[in-house]
VMD Tcl script that builds the backbone (N, CA, C; Angstrom):
set m [mol new atoms 405]
animate dup $m
set s [atomselect $m all]
$s set {name element resname resid chain x y z} {
  {N N MET 1 A 0.908 -1.152 0.102}
  {CA C MET 1 A -0.023 -0.019 -0.111}
  {C C MET 1 A 0.836 1.163 0.075}
  {N N GLU 2 A 0.712 2.257 -0.904}
  {CA C GLU 2 A 1.407 3.461 -0.904}
  {C C GLU 2 A 0.600 4.430 -1.413}
  {N N TRP 3 A 0.726 5.643 -0.707}
  {CA C TRP 3 A 0.062 7.053 -1.230}
  {C C TRP 3 A 1.007 8.110 -1.053}
  {N N ARG 4 A 0.751 9.375 -2.091}
  {CA C ARG 4 A 1.506 10.495 -1.817}
  {C C ARG 4 A 0.452 11.729 -1.720}
  {N N ASP 5 A 0.775 12.536 -0.790}
  {CA C ASP 5 A -0.109 13.840 -0.546}
  {C C ASP 5 A 0.723 14.955 0.132}
  {N N GLU 6 A 0.203 16.076 0.097}
  {CA C GLU 6 A 0.778 17.245 0.647}
  {C C GLU 6 A 0.106 17.343 2.150}
  {N N ALA 7 A 1.127 17.554 3.182}
  {CA C ALA 7 A 0.516 17.669 4.648}
  {C C ALA 7 A 1.165 18.568 5.314}
  {N N ILE 8 A 0.644 18.676 6.729}
  {CA C ILE 8 A 1.071 19.649 7.782}
  {C C ILE 8 A 1.680 18.776 8.709}
  {N N VAL 9 A 2.939 18.954 9.146}
  {CA C VAL 9 A 3.463 18.193 10.151}
  {C C VAL 9 A 2.778 18.767 11.639}
  {N N LEU 10 A 2.216 17.802 12.253}
  {CA C LEU 10 A 1.466 17.766 13.455}
  {C C LEU 10 A 2.487 17.647 14.818}
  {N N SER 11 A 3.155 16.562 14.645}
  {CA C SER 11 A 4.040 16.218 15.823}
  {C C SER 11 A 5.182 15.300 15.205}
  {N N ALA 12 A 6.217 15.083 16.026}
  {CA C ALA 12 A 7.387 14.341 15.801}
  {C C ALA 12 A 8.101 13.787 17.088}
  {N N ARG 13 A 8.059 12.613 17.196}
  {CA C ARG 13 A 8.754 11.880 18.557}
  {C C ARG 13 A 9.678 11.063 18.428}
  {N N PRO 14 A 10.532 10.961 19.039}
  {CA C PRO 14 A 11.628 10.011 18.944}
  {C C PRO 14 A 11.297 8.583 18.905}
  {N N HIS 15 A 11.897 7.640 18.240}
  {CA C HIS 15 A 11.632 6.335 18.263}
  {C C HIS 15 A 13.058 5.588 18.094}
  {N N GLY 16 A 13.452 4.941 19.194}
  {CA C GLY 16 A 14.469 4.298 18.737}
  {C C GLY 16 A 15.766 5.163 18.945}
  {N N GLU 17 A 17.076 4.585 18.444}
  {CA C GLU 17 A 18.151 5.410 18.392}
  {C C GLU 17 A 18.013 6.616 17.149}
  {N N THR 18 A 17.458 6.366 16.124}
  {CA C THR 18 A 17.572 7.436 15.152}
  {C C THR 18 A 16.550 7.970 14.585}
  {N N SER 19 A 15.470 7.070 14.505}
  {CA C SER 19 A 14.051 7.285 13.912}
  {C C SER 19 A 13.268 8.172 14.708}
  {N N ALA 20 A 11.994 8.502 13.939}
  {CA C ALA 20 A 11.037 9.420 14.710}
  {C C ALA 20 A 9.423 8.709 13.988}
  {N N VAL 21 A 8.799 8.828 14.976}
  {CA C VAL 21 A 7.217 8.787 14.424}
  {C C VAL 21 A 6.755 10.046 14.372}
  {N N VAL 22 A 6.183 10.302 13.157}
  {CA C VAL 22 A 5.719 11.681 12.460}
  {C C VAL 22 A 4.185 11.347 12.469}
  {N N THR 23 A 3.657 12.415 12.858}
  {CA C THR 23 A 2.021 12.614 12.570}
  {C C THR 23 A 1.654 13.747 11.698}
  {N N LEU 24 A 1.073 13.669 10.571}
  {CA C LEU 24 A 0.786 14.178 9.768}
  {C C LEU 24 A -0.717 14.669 9.508}
  {N N LEU 25 A -1.110 15.762 8.850}
  {CA C LEU 25 A -2.536 16.121 8.436}
  {C C LEU 25 A -2.388 16.305 7.094}
  {N N THR 26 A -3.114 15.154 6.371}
  {CA C THR 26 A -3.137 15.431 5.032}
  {C C THR 26 A -4.564 15.600 4.294}
  {N N GLU 27 A -4.529 16.130 3.036}
  {CA C GLU 27 A -5.582 16.387 2.504}
  {C C GLU 27 A -6.584 15.372 2.083}
  {N N GLU 28 A -6.156 14.057 1.454}
  {CA C GLU 28 A -6.641 13.068 1.061}
  {C C GLU 28 A -6.819 11.918 2.101}
  {N N HIS 29 A -5.906 11.897 2.958}
  {CA C HIS 29 A -5.714 10.927 4.028}
  {C C HIS 29 A -6.042 11.184 5.609}
  {N N GLY 30 A -6.262 12.493 5.825}
  {CA C GLY 30 A -6.616 12.975 7.192}
  {C C GLY 30 A -5.232 12.817 8.034}
  {N N ARG 31 A -5.719 12.526 9.299}
  {CA C ARG 31 A -4.610 12.660 10.147}
  {C C ARG 31 A -3.795 11.005 10.149}
  {N N HIS 32 A -2.237 11.260 9.903}
  {CA C HIS 32 A -1.741 10.015 9.725}
  {C C HIS 32 A -0.421 9.955 10.361}
  {N N ALA 33 A 0.101 8.866 10.938}
  {CA C ALA 33 A 1.173 8.583 11.408}
  {C C ALA 33 A 1.979 7.710 10.763}
  {N N GLY 34 A 3.326 7.699 10.901}
  {CA C GLY 34 A 4.312 6.843 10.094}
  {C C GLY 34 A 5.922 6.973 10.620}
  {N N LEU 35 A 6.417 5.975 10.587}
  {CA C LEU 35 A 7.940 6.010 10.796}
  {C C LEU 35 A 8.759 6.878 9.890}
  {N N VAL 36 A 9.548 7.869 10.362}
  {CA C VAL 36 A 10.702 8.302 9.651}
  {C C VAL 36 A 12.134 7.845 9.906}
  {N N ARG 37 A 12.678 7.146 9.153}
  {CA C ARG 37 A 14.123 6.498 9.491}
  {C C ARG 37 A 14.824 7.710 9.308}
  {N N GLY 38 A 15.863 7.818 10.310}
  {CA C GLY 38 A 16.613 8.817 10.323}
  {C C GLY 38 A 16.116 10.390 10.806}
  {N N GLY 39 A 14.760 10.157 11.251}
  {CA C GLY 39 A 14.140 11.502 11.579}
  {C C GLY 39 A 14.794 12.050 12.808}
  {N N GLN 40 A 15.571 11.579 13.543}
  {CA C GLN 40 A 16.378 12.348 14.594}
  {C C GLN 40 A 17.656 12.983 14.390}
  {N N ASN 41 A 17.915 12.777 13.136}
  {CA C ASN 41 A 19.078 13.422 12.350}
  {C C ASN 41 A 18.769 15.043 12.412}
  {N N PRO 42 A 19.681 15.835 12.666}
  {CA C PRO 42 A 19.520 17.263 12.832}
  {C C PRO 42 A 18.978 17.923 11.722}
  {N N LYS 43 A 19.628 17.415 10.373}
  {CA C LYS 43 A 18.927 17.948 8.969}
  {C C LYS 43 A 17.322 17.603 8.896}
  {N N ASN 44 A 17.142 16.316 9.296}
  {CA C ASN 44 A 15.915 15.940 9.047}
  {C C ASN 44 A 14.851 16.443 10.156}
  {N N GLN 45 A 15.585 16.980 11.352}
  {CA C GLN 45 A 14.417 17.349 12.462}
  {C C GLN 45 A 13.807 18.724 11.852}
  {N N ALA 46 A 14.688 19.516 11.273}
  {CA C ALA 46 A 14.002 20.788 10.520}
  {C C ALA 46 A 12.910 20.737 9.781}
  {N N ILE 47 A 12.775 19.555 8.728}
  {CA C ILE 47 A 11.700 19.223 8.056}
  {C C ILE 47 A 10.483 18.719 8.971}
  {N N TYR 48 A 10.894 18.278 10.010}
  {CA C TYR 48 A 9.705 17.565 10.814}
  {C C TYR 48 A 9.194 18.346 12.031}
  {N N GLN 49 A 9.614 19.820 11.845}
  {CA C GLN 49 A 9.058 20.883 12.998}
  {C C GLN 49 A 7.545 21.022 12.748}
  {N N ALA 50 A 6.702 20.959 13.966}
  {CA C ALA 50 A 5.317 21.237 13.690}
  {C C ALA 50 A 5.120 22.375 12.878}
  {N N GLY 51 A 3.762 22.276 12.101}
  {CA C GLY 51 A 3.497 23.234 11.408}
  {C C GLY 51 A 4.052 23.406 9.842}
  {N N ASN 52 A 5.143 22.793 9.448}
  {CA C ASN 52 A 5.742 22.872 8.267}
  {C C ASN 52 A 4.741 22.023 7.349}
  {N N ARG 53 A 4.860 22.598 6.193}
  {CA C ARG 53 A 4.063 21.733 4.991}
  {C C ARG 53 A 5.051 20.908 4.256}
  {N N VAL 54 A 4.639 19.768 4.035}
  {CA C VAL 54 A 5.746 18.731 3.356}
  {C C VAL 54 A 4.897 17.987 2.302}
  {N N ARG 55 A 5.457 17.422 1.382}
  {CA C ARG 55 A 5.013 16.371 0.452}
  {C C ARG 55 A 5.560 15.064 1.061}
  {N N ALA 56 A 4.376 14.329 1.310}
  {CA C ALA 56 A 4.763 12.945 1.991}
  {C C ALA 56 A 4.365 11.840 1.029}
  {N N GLN 57 A 5.344 10.733 1.356}
  {CA C GLN 57 A 5.039 9.494 0.697}
  {C C GLN 57 A 4.805 8.390 1.526}
  {N N TRP 58 A 3.783 7.474 1.889}
  {CA C TRP 58 A 3.633 6.733 2.871}
  {C C TRP 58 A 3.664 5.334 2.221}
  {N N ARG 59 A 4.446 4.470 3.086}
  {CA C ARG 59 A 4.330 2.993 2.450}
  {C C ARG 59 A 4.081 2.113 3.680}
  {N N ALA 60 A 3.360 0.921 3.427}
  {CA C ALA 60 A 3.281 -0.062 4.349}
  {C C ALA 60 A 2.715 -1.500 3.720}
  {N N ARG 61 A 2.960 -2.460 4.131}
  {CA C ARG 61 A 2.366 -3.642 3.744}
  {C C ARG 61 A 0.867 -3.766 3.651}
  {N N LEU 62 A 0.254 -3.107 4.816}
  {CA C LEU 62 A -1.202 -3.072 4.891}
  {C C LEU 62 A -1.559 -1.830 5.368}
  {N N ALA 63 A -2.915 -1.498 5.074}
  {CA C ALA 63 A -3.417 -0.143 5.333}
  {C C ALA 63 A -3.411 0.045 6.705}
  {N N ASP 64 A -3.522 -0.723 7.694}
  {CA C ASP 64 A -3.725 -0.664 9.118}
  {C C ASP 64 A -2.372 -0.622 9.825}
  {N N HIS 65 A -1.187 -0.815 8.986}
  {CA C HIS 65 A 0.297 -0.901 9.613}
  {C C HIS 65 A 0.649 0.703 9.688}
  {N N LEU 66 A 1.520 0.830 10.769}
  {CA C LEU 66 A 2.220 2.113 11.082}
  {C C LEU 66 A 2.853 2.914 9.851}
  {N N GLY 67 A 3.310 1.833 8.940}
  {CA C GLY 67 A 4.083 2.247 7.703}
  {C C GLY 67 A 5.270 3.204 7.981}
  {N N SER 68 A 5.897 3.791 6.873}
  {CA C SER 68 A 6.824 4.698 6.742}
  {C C SER 68 A 6.800 5.936 5.983}
  {N N PHE 69 A 7.226 7.078 6.382}
  {CA C PHE 69 A 7.161 8.170 5.610}
  {C C PHE 69 A 8.337 8.490 4.943}
  {N N THR 70 A 8.519 8.994 3.723}
  {CA C THR 70 A 9.477 10.045 3.262}
  {C C THR 70 A 8.665 11.281 3.004}
  {N N CYS 71 A 9.375 12.365 3.397}
  {CA C CYS 71 A 9.000 13.702 3.048}
  {C C CYS 71 A 10.012 14.657 2.530}
  {N N GLU 72 A 9.409 15.635 1.676}
  {CA C GLU 72 A 10.414 16.609 1.425}
  {C C GLU 72 A 9.684 17.904 1.680}
  {N N PRO 73 A 10.380 18.872 2.151}
  {CA C PRO 73 A 9.688 20.234 2.813}
  {C C PRO 73 A 9.099 20.892 1.582}
  {N N LEU 74 A 8.197 21.554 1.936}
  {CA C LEU 74 A 7.468 22.712 0.851}
  {C C LEU 74 A 7.426 23.943 1.600}
  {N N VAL 75 A 7.088 24.174 2.613}
  {CA C VAL 75 A 7.077 25.417 3.388}
  {C C VAL 75 A 7.474 25.130 4.808}
  {N N SER 76 A 8.761 26.015 5.200}
  {CA C SER 76 A 9.432 25.965 6.683}
  {C C SER 76 A 9.058 27.260 7.368}
  {N N HIS 77 A 8.038 27.177 8.098}
  {CA C HIS 77 A 7.665 28.226 8.628}
  {C C HIS 77 A 8.616 28.880 9.596}
  {N N ALA 78 A 9.409 28.159 10.409}
  {CA C ALA 78 A 10.317 28.427 11.399}
  {C C ALA 78 A 11.379 29.289 10.565}
  {N N ALA 79 A 11.928 29.014 9.634}
  {CA C ALA 79 A 13.014 29.420 8.774}
  {C C ALA 79 A 12.249 31.022 8.236}
  {N N ARG 80 A 11.190 31.027 7.937}
  {CA C ARG 80 A 10.560 32.384 7.330}
  {C C ARG 80 A 10.354 33.128 8.363}
  {N N LEU 81 A 10.202 32.570 9.700}
  {CA C LEU 81 A 9.965 33.694 10.723}
  {C C LEU 81 A 11.465 34.007 11.482}
  {N N PHE 82 A 12.345 33.099 11.360}
  {CA C PHE 82 A 13.620 33.438 11.690}
  {C C PHE 82 A 14.606 34.478 11.006}
  {N N ASP 83 A 14.076 34.460 9.683}
  {CA C ASP 83 A 14.712 35.343 8.581}
  {C C ASP 83 A 14.060 36.340 8.550}
  {N N ASP 84 A 12.840 36.748 8.675}
  {CA C ASP 84 A 11.780 37.886 8.845}
  {C C ASP 84 A 10.981 37.853 9.899}
  {N N PRO 85 A 11.699 38.556 11.062}
  {CA C PRO 85 A 10.718 38.416 12.422}
  {C C PRO 85 A 9.601 39.252 12.204}
  {N N ARG 86 A 9.410 40.076 11.202}
  {CA C ARG 86 A 8.299 41.166 11.088}
  {C C ARG 86 A 7.056 40.401 10.898}
  {N N ARG 87 A 7.124 39.187 10.468}
  {CA C ARG 87 A 5.731 38.190 10.371}
  {C C ARG 87 A 5.237 37.934 11.727}
  {N N LEU 88 A 6.204 38.033 12.896}
  {CA C LEU 88 A 5.535 37.764 14.071}
  {C C LEU 88 A 4.580 38.718 14.490}
  {N N PRO 89 A 3.938 38.439 15.508}
  {CA C PRO 89 A 3.019 39.465 16.136}
  {C C PRO 89 A 4.200 40.428 16.995}
  {N N SER 90 A 3.654 41.701 17.196}
  {CA C SER 90 A 4.623 42.730 17.762}
  {C C SER 90 A 5.171 42.309 18.793}
  {N N ASP 91 A 4.287 41.887 19.957}
  {CA C ASP 91 A 5.001 41.331 21.214}
  {C C ASP 91 A 6.179 40.188 21.167}
  {N N TRP 92 A 5.976 39.324 20.158}
  {CA C TRP 92 A 6.930 38.346 19.891}
  {C C TRP 92 A 8.284 39.072 19.102}
  {N N GLN 93 A 7.873 39.982 18.240}
  {CA C GLN 93 A 8.846 40.713 17.540}
  {C C GLN 93 A 9.912 41.335 18.487}
  {N N ARG 94 A 9.331 41.989 19.703}
  {CA C ARG 94 A 10.058 42.748 20.681}
  {C C ARG 94 A 11.120 41.634 21.265}
  {N N GLU 95 A 10.628 40.481 21.597}
  {CA C GLU 95 A 11.487 39.349 22.397}
  {C C GLU 95 A 12.678 38.918 21.207}
  {N N VAL 96 A 12.201 38.737 19.964}
  {CA C VAL 96 A 13.237 38.312 18.856}
  {C C VAL 96 A 14.374 39.531 18.731}
  {N N ASN 97 A 13.928 40.687 18.748}
  {CA C ASN 97 A 14.855 41.679 18.554}
  {C C ASN 97 A 16.028 41.982 19.620}
  {N N ASP 98 A 15.546 41.526 20.790}
  {CA C ASP 98 A 16.302 41.749 22.126}
  {C C ASP 98 A 17.244 40.295 22.159}
  {N N ALA 99 A 17.021 39.349 21.382}
  {CA C ALA 99 A 17.803 38.135 21.529}
  {C C ALA 99 A 18.851 37.737 20.533}
  {N N ASP 100 A 20.023 36.959 21.003}
  {CA C ASP 100 A 21.058 36.728 20.179}
  {C C ASP 100 A 20.367 35.448 19.407}
  {N N GLY 101 A 21.370 34.573 18.593}
  {CA C GLY 101 A 21.057 33.625 17.623}
  {C C GLY 101 A 20.251 32.402 18.416}
  {N N ALA 102 A 20.801 31.862 19.324}
  {CA C ALA 102 A 20.347 30.829 20.029}
  {C C ALA 102 A 19.007 31.054 20.727}
  {N N ARG 103 A 18.915 32.262 21.435}
  {CA C ARG 103 A 17.688 32.695 22.011}
  {C C ARG 103 A 16.643 32.948 21.032}
  {N N LYS 104 A 17.034 33.760 19.768}
  {CA C LYS 104 A 16.091 34.061 18.857}
  {C C LYS 104 A 15.282 32.862 18.244}
  {N N ALA 105 A 16.327 31.587 18.022}
  {CA C ALA 105 A 15.618 30.574 17.585}
  {C C ALA 105 A 14.713 29.838 18.610}
  {N N ARG 106 A 14.943 29.930 19.885}
  {CA C ARG 106 A 14.005 29.497 20.977}
  {C C ARG 106 A 12.699 30.185 20.894}
  {N N VAL 107 A 12.875 31.506 20.899}
  {CA C VAL 107 A 11.690 32.470 20.875}
  {C C VAL 107 A 10.772 32.140 19.595}
  {N N VAL 108 A 11.365 31.940 18.371}
  {CA C VAL 108 A 10.498 31.398 17.200}
  {C C VAL 108 A 10.081 30.025 17.298}
  {N N GLY 109 A 10.711 29.205 18.097}
  {CA C GLY 109 A 10.131 27.854 18.407}
  {C C GLY 109 A 9.071 27.916 19.294}
  {N N ASP 110 A 9.171 28.658 20.327}
  {CA C ASP 110 A 7.983 28.589 21.158}
  {C C ASP 110 A 6.769 29.502 20.713}
  {N N TYR 111 A 7.086 30.317 19.665}
  {CA C TYR 111 A 5.814 30.950 19.115}
  {C C TYR 111 A 5.151 29.844 17.998}
  {N N ILE 112 A 5.818 29.054 17.332}
  {CA C ILE 112 A 5.371 28.102 16.422}
  {C C ILE 112 A 4.681 27.051 17.319}
  {N N ALA 113 A 5.301 26.270 18.391}
  {CA C ALA 113 A 4.536 25.586 19.162}
  {C C ALA 113 A 3.284 25.952 19.751}
  {N N GLY 114 A 3.380 27.163 20.104}
  {CA C GLY 114 A 1.979 27.861 20.315}
  {C C GLY 114 A 0.816 28.057 19.525}
  {N N MET 115 A 1.287 28.344 18.225}
  {CA C MET 115 A 0.441 28.594 17.227}
  {C C MET 115 A 0.181 27.313 16.370}
  {N N THR 116 A 0.579 26.098 16.674}
  {CA C THR 116 A 0.620 24.966 15.827}
  {C C THR 116 A -0.930 24.293 15.853}
  {N N ASP 117 A -1.412 24.473 17.186}
  {CA C ASP 117 A -2.694 23.826 17.159}
  {C C ASP 117 A -3.861 24.712 16.268}
  {N N ARG 118 A -3.599 25.874 16.687}
  {CA C ARG 118 A -4.547 26.868 15.932}
  {C C ARG 118 A -4.370 26.904 14.236}
  {N N TYR 119 A -3.067 26.696 13.912}
  {CA C TYR 119 A -2.588 26.799 12.416}
  {C C TYR 119 A -3.452 25.349 11.992}
  {N N ALA 120 A -3.189 24.235 12.461}
  {CA C ALA 120 A -3.499 22.864 12.248}
  {C C ALA 120 A -5.178 22.973 12.048}
  {N N LEU 121 A -5.928 23.657 13.004}
  {CA C LEU 121 A -7.195 23.615 12.902}
  {C C LEU 121 A -7.775 24.506 11.653}
  {N N ASP 122 A -6.999 25.820 11.426}
  {CA C ASP 122 A -7.271 26.374 10.270}
  {C C ASP 122 A -6.964 25.666 9.004}
  {N N GLU 123 A -5.979 25.240 9.005}
  {CA C GLU 123 A -5.566 24.438 7.637}
  {C C GLU 123 A -6.480 23.073 7.445}
  {N N HIS 124 A -6.845 22.339 8.345}
  {CA C HIS 124 A -7.856 21.566 8.346}
  {C C HIS 124 A -9.193 22.002 7.825}
  {N N GLN 125 A -9.496 23.069 8.468}
  {CA C GLN 125 A -10.903 23.764 7.754}
  {C C GLN 125 A -10.608 24.029 6.052}
  {N N ARG 126 A -9.589 24.524 5.741}
  {CA C ARG 126 A -9.167 24.873 4.461}
  {C C ARG 126 A -9.182 23.683 3.878}
  {N N LEU 127 A -8.526 22.656 3.964}
  {CA C LEU 127 A -8.615 21.099 3.361}
  {C C LEU 127 A -9.830 20.722 3.324}
  {N N SER 128 A -10.649 20.920 4.391}
  {CA C SER 128 A -12.164 20.273 4.177}
  {C C SER 128 A -12.990 21.047 3.302}
  {N N ASP 129 A -12.791 22.435 3.388}
  {CA C ASP 129 A -13.491 23.041 2.307}
  {C C ASP 129 A -13.208 22.861 0.931}
  {N N LEU 130 A -11.943 22.520 0.808}
  {CA C LEU 130 A -11.585 22.047 -0.769}
  {C C LEU 130 A -12.347 20.822 -1.067}
  {N N TYR 131 A -12.144 19.815 0.018}
  {CA C TYR 131 A -12.826 18.560 -0.371}
  {C C TYR 131 A -14.110 18.764 -0.385}
  {N N ALA 132 A -14.877 19.494 0.280}
  {CA C ALA 132 A -16.466 19.690 0.001}
  {C C ALA 132 A -16.744 20.359 -1.320}
  {N N LYS 133 A -15.735 21.079 -1.913}
  {CA C LYS 133 A -16.111 21.719 -3.017}
  {C C LYS 133 A -15.956 20.638 -4.219}
  {N N LYS 134 A -15.076 19.587 -3.935}
  {CA C LYS 134 A -14.745 18.634 -5.131}
  {C C LYS 134 A -16.166 17.706 -5.099}
  {N N GLU 135 A -16.858 17.662 -4.012}
  {CA C GLU 135 A -18.032 16.896 -4.053}
  {C C GLU 135 A -19.286 17.446 -4.747}
}
mol reanalyze $m
mol bondsrecalc $m
mol representation Tube
mol addrep $m
């Protein structure tokens, strides 16, 4: 069984030494989890930050198995906010402007963690509206 779809990263948690279990919200398949081999690698951790949009491929022997994901990034919200803090609300902008590199990354990460639930709900609504229009 295999499918491909665009998705929003909802969460990623460590699994074993190097892998991660990633949960995505997809347009065609809803909320779906899968194993990402090498998901704890620092390069891959950036892809699997909550709120990022990815193009995902899921594979498993059977539909009810955990399966595995391979993903390529489409939009990294953390990078956009880190590069242009003016995209943040004014109170968060003040914190970022007063911070050095590591602290700035932490502030942006805290903002994204707080907004992920709201973003996921809004994006789910957008995807649901698209699905309703197809019918």
